[in-house]
N, C-alpha and C positions, 0 to 999 in steps of 0.2 A: 562107884562108877569110875572115879578118877584113878583108883588103884588098878582097876581092870585095864584102863587105857595105858597106864604105865607099863604093865606086864606085856600087853600086846605090842607096844612100841619097842620094848627091849627084845622081844622074841623076833620081831621083824628085822631089827638091826643085826642081831646075832645071825639070822638066816642069811642076810646079804653078805656079812663078813665071811661066813662059812663057805658060801657059794664062790666068793672071790678067791679064797684060799684054795679051794678044790680046783677051780679053773686054772689057777697059776700052776698048781702041782701037776695037772694033767697035760700041760703043754711043755714039751721039751724044747721047742723052738721059741726064742724070745721075740714074739711077734704080737704081743697082746696090746689091747687098747690102753691098758694101764701104763705100759711102757711108752706107747706113742704119745699119750697125753700126760707125760711126766711133768712135775713142777720143778723145772730146772731154771731157777731165776738167774743163775750165773751166766747163762748163754742167751738171755733175752736182750732185746733192744727196745728203746722207748719209741712211742708213737703218739700222735695227736690226731683225734678224729673230730670233725665238725659236721653237723648234719641239720637238715631242716625237714619238717614234715607237717602233715595235717592230722590232728587228733579228733577222734569221735568218742565221746563219753556217754555211758548209759548205766542205769541201775534200775532194777525192778522197782516200780512204784515211784520213780523220780520224774516222770514226764519226759519232755523233750529238752535236751541240753544242747546249746549252741556249740558248734565245733571250735577248736582252738588251733591257731598256728603254733607249732612247737619248734624251739631252737635248742640244740644240744651240743655238748662238748664232752669228750672223754680223754683222759690221760692214762696211758697204760704201758705195760711191758709185754712184748710178744716174742714169739719164736717161730720161725719157719725153717723146715729142713726136709730133705728127701725122705720119703717113706722107705722103710727097710726092704720092702718087697720089690720096689721098682723106683728108679730115679725120675720117672716121668710123672710121679704123683708126689705132692708135698703134704706135709702135716703142719697144721697151724694150731698154736696154743697161745692164748693170751688172757691177761687179766687187766681190768681198768677200773678207775674211779670216774664216774660220770655225773653230769649235772644237766638237767633239762628244765626249760621254762616255757610256759604257754600262756600268754596274756589273753584276756577275754576278747571275744569278737566285738568290734566297735561299729560295724555296719548294721543295716536293717536285718532283722531276723524274725522268723516266725516261732522260734523256740521260746519256751516259757521260762527257761533258766539260762543264765550265763555264769561262767566260773573262771577263776584263775587257777592254773596248775603249776606246781613246782615239784621237782623230784630229784633225788640224788641217791647214790648207792654204789655197789660194787658189781661188776659184770665179768663173767667168765665166757670166753669164746673158744670153741674147739671145732675142728673140722679138717677136711681134706680138700685138695684141689689138684688141678692139672697144670703142669708146667708148660707154658707157651713159648718160652725162650729163656735166655740166660738171666734176664731181669724182669720177666713177665710171667704172670700166672693168673688163674681164675680159681677162687676158693669158694666153697659152700660151707658157711659157718653156722654153727648152732650156738646162739647166745642165751645165757640164762643169768638172771639176777635174783638170788634168793635172799639177799640182804639189801633192801632199799626202803626209802621212806618218802612219802608223798604228802604235800600240803594242798588242800583244796579250799579255796575261798570263794564264797558266793558273791556275785556282783548284782544280780537280779534274780528274784525268786517269785513264783506265782503267788499272788496275794490271796486269790480265792481258792487255792488248793493247799490247805495246810499239810496234808499227807505228803504231797510231792515236795514241799518246802522242807519238811522234817527229814526226808530221805537224803537231802543234800546237807542239812545241818549236822547230821550224824558224823560227818567227816571234819567239821570245822573245829577250830580252837586248839589243834595239836597236829604234830606230824604223825601220819598213819603208816603202819607197816604195810608193805606191798611186795609183790613178786612179779617178775617180768620174764617173758620169753621173747627172743629177738633173732629169728633166722635172717641171715644176711648173705647176699651175693657180693663178693669183693673181687674187683678186677684190678690187679696190679699192673699199671700201664708202663711203669718204669721203676727203678729201684727205690726212689724216695717217695713215690706217689701212687695211691690206689683210689679208685672210684668205687662207691658202695651204694647199693640199693637194698632196702630191707623193710620188714614188717615187724611191728612190736605190739604185744598185748600185755598190758599191765592190769593186775587186779589189786585194788586198794581195799584194805580191810577196815571196817569201822571199829572193830576191836580185835586184838591179837590174843586168841584163845590157844595158848601154847600147846596143850596136850592134844587137842583136836587137830591143830595144825601139824604137829609132829607126826601123828599117825597117818593123816591124809598125805603128807609129803612122803612118808615112808612107802605108801602104796605106789605113788608115782615113781619113786626112786627104783622100786623093783621092776616096774614096767619099762623104765628108761634103761636100766641095766640089761634087761632082756633084749631090747631093741639094739643096743650097742653090741651085745654079743652076737646077735643074728647078722648085723652088718659086717662084723669081723669074719664070720663064717663065709659070707658071700665074697668078701675081699680075698679070702684064701684061694678060692677057686676061680674068681674073676676079678683080679686087681683093678681093672679099668672101671668097674662098677662101684668101687668102694666110695669115692667122694659123694656120688649122687645118692646111693642107698643109705649111707650113714646120715646124710642130711635129711632125706625123706622120712626114714624110720624114726629118728629122734624128734624131728619137728612134728611128725604125726602124733606121737605120744604126748608131747607138750600141748599141742593144740587140742587134742581130745580131752585132756584133764582141765584145760582152761574152760572148755565148753561145759564140762560137768560141773565146774565151780561157778558158772556164770550167775546162778541164783542161790548157791550154797557155797560160801567161801571155804568151808572145810569138808567138802564132799568126801565120803558118803554120809556124814553126820549133818543133822538138821541144824544149820547155823544161818546167820544173817547173810543177805546178799551183798557182794562187794560192789565197788564202783569199777566198771570195766572201761579201760581207756585203750583204744586201738589206734595205731599210728602207722601210716605208710611214710617212709622217709628216704631221702637221698642225701649223700654226703661225700666227703673226701677225707682221706687219711694221709698224713705226712709221716714217713718212717725215717728214723735217724740211725 
């Protein structure tokens, strides 16, 4: 079975690479998403982002978990520039190292379980936005973290429900591999400052089953690439729609796969349920 998964994963990877090569060869004009989202570290500038939010955690069979207040910070490098098709639309590309902490709730709660959360990892943000002035814009960003680790520590567990308690203990004792999607609306009110509001959905895995994860991620990668391609085709004929359609299509794909994996961490394979942590957050960024 393992060798079959390896073969399928390699075939999927080769198919994506082949499709990308064909797409680049078929376009005489240099207007591809691969060019828009290039990794040009030499032209990026540093930024610091601080945010606060409320986290709701859930897992199949874990009972009710008390919400956490979350505090986060990220340090990154980013690049904003005019889109090649029109100066009124900007392209945003950034990477960051982030850290978030959520202490357990201290007030009265009806939840059977309370936990502490801590997470760190790497975040990629890409997207398009509308230029509002010389130093102002509003951007629709698609954030993804494929490399992150989460610590979950129980503070109170249900004594009369051993199954629910074990569903939490599955994550204790070590850092657990996790993946995050984070769509964000960023309003740059001045050259050095932007305000942000976003949603985050993190899935924490009790075990990292590499081959199942690789094939499941490959399926999502193909769907995400198709959504990006379709957004680009829309942008060719209607440039003003590009920021919103790119945001909606890619976020829709990411949300759909998170929903499919809510009770199977490596869908479509029958695997354990992850811990789902969903956060609404607000914050501010300082750009240097």
